[in-house]
C-alpha positions as CSV (number, residue, x, y, z in Angstrom):
1,M,91.6,137.9,108.9
2,R,94.7,137.8,106.6
3,E,96.8,139.2,109.4
4,L,95.6,136.5,111.8
5,E,96.1,133.8,109.2
6,S,99.7,134.9,108.6
7,F,100.4,134.9,112.3
8,V,98.7,131.5,113.0
9,T,100.7,130.0,110.1
10,V,104.0,131.3,111.5
11,A,103.1,130.0,114.9
12,R,102.2,126.6,113.5
13,L,105.2,126.1,111.2
14,G,107.8,127.9,113.2
15,S,109.1,130.4,110.7
16,V,108.2,133.3,108.5
17,K,109.7,131.6,105.5
18,A,107.7,128.4,105.9
19,A,104.5,130.4,106.5
20,A,105.1,132.4,103.3
21,Q,105.5,129.2,101.3
22,A,102.4,127.6,102.8
23,L,100.3,130.7,102.1
24,G,101.8,131.3,98.6
25,V,102.9,134.9,99.4
26,S,106.2,136.7,99.9
27,E,108.0,136.8,103.2
28,P,107.7,140.6,103.4
29,A,103.9,140.1,103.1
30,V,103.8,137.8,106.1
31,S,106.2,140.0,108.1
32,G,104.0,143.1,107.3
33,A,100.8,141.3,108.4
34,V,102.5,140.3,111.7
35,A,103.9,143.8,112.2
36,A,100.3,145.2,111.9
37,L,99.1,142.8,114.6
38,R,102.0,143.7,116.8
39,K,101.2,147.4,116.5
40,D,97.5,146.9,117.1
41,L,98.0,144.6,120.1
42,G,101.1,146.1,121.6
43,D,102.8,142.8,121.9
44,E,105.8,141.3,120.1
45,L,103.9,138.0,119.7
46,F,107.1,136.1,118.9
47,V,110.8,136.5,118.8
48,R,113.2,134.7,116.4
49,G,115.6,132.1,117.8
50,G,118.0,129.6,116.6
51,G,115.4,126.8,116.4
52,G,112.7,129.0,114.9
53,V,110.2,131.5,116.4
54,Q,109.4,131.5,120.1
55,L,106.0,132.8,121.0
56,T,105.5,135.3,123.8
57,A,102.8,134.7,126.4
58,G,100.6,137.0,124.4
59,G,101.5,135.3,121.2
60,R,100.5,131.9,122.7
61,R,97.1,133.3,123.7
62,L,96.6,134.9,120.3
63,A,97.6,131.7,118.4
64,A,94.9,129.7,120.2
65,A,92.2,132.3,119.8
66,A,93.1,133.2,116.2
67,A,93.1,129.6,115.1
68,E,89.5,129.2,116.3
69,M,88.5,132.5,114.8
70,L,89.8,131.5,111.4
71,G,88.0,128.1,111.7
72,L,84.8,129.8,112.6
73,M,85.1,132.2,109.7
74,D,85.7,129.2,107.3
75,Q,82.7,127.4,108.8
76,A,80.5,130.5,108.3
77,R,81.6,130.8,104.7
78,R,80.8,127.1,104.0
79,E,77.4,127.4,105.7
80,I,76.5,130.6,103.7
81,R,77.5,128.9,100.5
82,A,75.3,125.9,101.4
83,T,72.3,128.3,101.7
84,Q,73.0,129.5,98.2
85,G,72.6,126.0,96.8
86,E,76.3,124.9,96.8
87,R,77.3,121.6,98.3
88,S,78.6,122.0,101.9
89,L,82.2,121.0,102.4
90,L,83.1,118.6,105.2
91,R,86.8,118.5,106.2
92,V,88.0,115.1,107.5
93,A,91.4,114.3,108.8
94,A,92.5,110.7,109.3
95,T,95.7,108.8,110.1
96,G,97.4,107.1,107.1
97,V,96.2,103.6,107.9
98,V,92.6,104.7,108.4
99,A,92.6,106.8,105.3
100,E,93.7,103.9,103.2
101,S,91.9,101.0,104.8
102,V,88.4,102.3,105.6
103,A,88.0,106.1,104.9
104,G,87.2,105.7,101.2
105,P,84.3,103.2,101.5
106,L,83.0,104.9,104.6
107,L,82.9,108.4,103.0
108,A,81.5,107.0,99.8
109,A,78.6,105.4,101.7
110,F,78.1,108.6,103.7
111,M,77.9,110.8,100.6
112,R,75.3,108.5,99.1
113,R,73.2,109.4,102.2
114,Q,74.2,113.1,102.0
115,P,74.1,114.1,98.4
116,N,74.6,117.8,99.3
117,V,77.9,117.2,101.0
118,E,81.4,116.9,99.5
119,V,84.4,115.8,101.5
120,A,88.0,117.0,101.8
121,L,90.1,114.2,103.2
122,G,93.6,114.8,104.6
123,V,96.2,112.5,106.2
124,E,97.6,113.7,109.5
125,P,99.8,112.1,112.2
126,E,98.0,110.6,115.2
127,E,99.5,113.1,117.6
128,R,98.1,116.1,115.7
129,L,94.5,115.0,115.4
130,G,93.3,116.8,118.6
131,Q,94.9,120.1,117.8
132,I,93.6,120.0,114.3
133,L,90.1,119.7,115.7
134,L,90.6,122.5,118.3
135,D,92.0,124.8,115.6
136,R,89.0,124.0,113.4
137,R,91.2,122.8,110.6
138,A,89.1,119.7,110.4
139,D,85.5,119.0,111.3
140,V,86.0,115.3,112.0
141,T,89.0,113.2,112.6
142,L,89.1,109.4,112.1
143,G,91.6,107.3,114.0
144,P,92.7,106.9,117.6
145,R,90.9,109.1,120.2
146,P,92.7,112.4,120.3
147,G,94.3,113.1,123.7
148,G,93.0,110.0,125.4
149,E,89.8,109.7,127.5
150,D,89.6,113.2,128.8
151,A,90.6,115.5,126.0
152,P,89.0,118.9,126.8
153,G,86.6,120.2,124.1
154,V,86.8,117.0,122.0
155,D,83.9,114.4,121.7
156,A,84.7,111.0,120.3
157,V,82.5,108.0,119.3
158,A,84.0,104.5,118.6
159,F,83.1,103.4,115.1
160,L,85.2,100.3,114.3
161,R,87.0,97.6,116.2
162,Y,90.2,96.6,114.3
163,R,92.8,93.9,114.7
164,L,96.5,94.2,113.9
165,V,98.5,91.1,112.8
166,V,102.2,90.6,111.8
167,V,102.5,89.5,108.2
168,A,105.3,88.5,105.9
169,A,105.9,86.9,102.5
170,P,105.1,83.1,102.4
171,G,108.8,82.2,102.1
172,H,109.8,83.9,105.3
173,V,112.1,81.8,107.5
174,L,109.8,82.2,110.5
175,A,106.6,81.5,108.7
176,A,106.2,77.9,110.0
177,R,107.1,78.7,113.6
178,R,104.5,79.0,116.3
179,G,104.5,81.1,119.5
180,L,107.3,83.4,118.3
181,A,108.5,85.9,120.9
182,A,108.3,89.4,119.6
183,S,112.0,89.7,120.4
184,A,112.7,87.0,117.8
185,L,111.8,89.7,115.1
186,A,114.4,92.1,116.4
187,G,116.6,91.6,113.4
188,E,113.8,92.0,110.8
189,R,113.2,95.0,108.7
190,W,109.8,96.5,109.8
191,L,107.8,98.1,107.0
192,V,105.5,101.0,107.8
193,G,103.2,103.4,105.8
194,P,103.0,107.2,106.2
195,D,102.1,107.0,109.9
196,G,105.7,105.8,110.6
197,A,106.9,104.0,113.7
198,G,107.0,106.9,116.2
199,P,106.0,106.3,119.8
200,A,102.4,107.5,119.2
201,T,101.8,104.8,116.5
202,A,100.6,101.2,116.9
203,T,103.8,99.9,115.3
204,G,106.0,102.1,117.5
205,R,104.2,101.0,120.7
206,F,104.6,97.3,119.6
207,L,108.3,97.7,118.9
208,A,108.8,99.6,122.2
209,R,107.1,96.8,124.2
210,A,109.2,94.2,122.5
211,R,112.3,96.4,123.0
212,I,113.0,96.4,119.3
213,G,114.7,99.5,118.0
214,T,113.4,101.5,115.0
215,A,116.8,101.8,113.2
216,G,115.8,99.2,110.7
217,V,112.3,100.5,109.9
218,G,111.5,100.9,106.2
219,A,109.1,103.8,105.7
220,F,106.8,104.1,102.6
221,A,104.6,106.9,101.4
222,S,101.5,104.7,101.6
223,E,100.2,101.6,103.4
224,A,99.8,99.9,100.0
225,A,103.4,100.5,99.1
226,A,104.5,99.0,102.4
227,L,102.3,95.9,101.9
228,D,103.7,95.5,98.4
229,A,107.2,95.4,99.9
230,A,106.0,92.8,102.4
231,V,104.6,90.7,99.6
232,A,108.0,91.0,97.8
233,G,109.8,89.7,100.9
234,Q,111.4,92.9,101.9
235,G,110.4,92.7,105.6
236,V,107.6,92.2,108.0
237,M,104.7,94.4,108.8
238,L,102.1,95.1,111.5
239,A,99.0,95.3,109.4
240,V,95.2,95.8,109.8
241,A,93.8,92.3,109.5
242,H,90.8,93.1,107.2
243,A,93.1,95.2,104.9
244,V,95.3,92.1,104.2
245,R,92.4,89.6,104.3
246,D,92.4,89.0,100.5
247,E,96.2,88.8,100.3
248,L,96.3,86.2,103.0
249,R,93.6,84.2,101.2
250,R,95.6,84.4,97.9
251,G,98.8,83.3,99.6
252,G,100.6,86.5,98.9
253,L,101.2,87.0,102.6
254,V,101.2,84.8,105.7
255,R,100.5,85.7,109.3
256,L,103.4,85.2,111.7
257,D,102.3,83.6,115.0
258,V,103.8,86.2,117.3
259,T,103.1,86.3,121.0
260,G,101.1,89.3,122.0
261,T,99.3,89.5,118.6
262,P,96.8,90.0,117.3
263,I,96.4,93.4,118.8
264,D,92.8,94.7,119.1
265,G,91.9,98.4,119.1
266,L,89.2,100.9,118.4
267,W,89.0,103.8,115.9
268,Y,87.0,106.8,116.7
269,A,85.2,109.6,114.9
270,S,86.1,112.7,116.9
271,T,84.6,116.2,116.7
272,L,84.4,119.3,118.8
273,A,81.8,119.3,121.6
274,A,78.1,119.3,120.6
275,D,77.6,123.1,120.9
276,R,80.6,123.7,118.6
277,R,80.0,121.0,116.0
278,S,79.1,121.8,112.4
279,P,76.0,120.2,110.8
280,G,78.2,118.0,108.5
281,A,80.2,116.8,111.5
282,W,76.9,115.9,113.3
283,A,75.8,113.9,110.3
284,L,79.0,112.0,109.8
285,R,79.3,111.3,113.5
286,R,75.8,109.7,113.5
287,F,76.5,107.8,110.3
288,V,79.7,106.1,111.3
289,T,78.0,103.9,113.9
290,T,75.3,102.6,111.6
291,P,75.3,99.0,110.1
292,E,75.5,100.5,106.6
293,A,78.8,102.3,107.5
294,N,80.2,99.1,109.2
295,Q,79.3,97.0,106.2
296,A,80.9,99.4,103.7
297,M,84.2,99.6,105.7
298,L,84.6,95.9,106.1
299,A,83.5,95.1,102.6
300,G,86.0,97.6,101.2
301,D,83.7,98.7,98.3
302,A,84.1,101.6,95.9
303,G,86.1,104.7,96.9
304,V,84.9,108.3,97.1
305,P,83.3,109.5,93.8
306,A,85.9,111.6,92.0
307,D,83.5,114.6,91.7
308,R,82.6,114.6,95.3
309,V,85.9,114.7,97.1
310,R,88.7,117.3,97.3
311,P,91.8,115.4,98.1
312,S,94.8,117.3,99.4
313,V,98.3,116.7,98.1
314,Y,100.9,115.4,100.6
315,V,104.6,115.2,99.9
316,T,106.5,113.0,102.4
317,L,110.3,113.3,102.6
318,W,112.2,110.5,104.1
319,S,115.8,111.0,105.1
């Protein structure tokens, strides 16, 4: 399993050095593990190139199979520990905006219903959610539906309808205007959280439709930091309406009347297909559509209890 883990990490990160850092081992240890697999399977698995490693045909097949094998082994460990009286661990991945705006209250309410479950919540880009599920690196993802309507092997249920609005500080020069064309905001500094403004994000799609470039985008490590910058008058932001509700009521922000907004959308709880879904994933998938879950998310009540969640640490570097 260590050999497979080393290879999968190399395949995912694109280099032996990055894999060694991620696994907390030496580069020779990773190279030795991969060498053992190469000898056993009779395939080079990957070759080194200028842009990182390039998988062979056999390497691509092994990467997909090994990722699922490692996920199954991890799931088996968790289920065995649960039979020994330990809390079962549910791994949830969410986009940055979902993690900050609704995941905390949602998971807190879920764990009140499921006292034997603890949650590891991680933040991931929208475009990676589907692969994370298929590799079994998460049991549930929260956010846009991975891969669209027909993603093979992924089952999704809508759990929250959200609305995006353009907000700015009250003193913004466009605050009093009505029916603004989106192109009128081309010269503005757009503020975004950890999801960024790539083509797969809501902000990226909005800017693309309005033919607004992303050169002036200001990126922050959290949605809260981006909103603080908006309140301070440092730019405009496409924000989740219920997440800025209180700030709008207090007058710290105003909504700009931009044509094409508000933008309505759906967030989904996605899992593997029913025959491959863990018990914890089944439970959360059922819970997210209940009135209790909906009320918790929109009310924005207390976050996840500190002794019941295992948050991961994320470092974001902006160049």
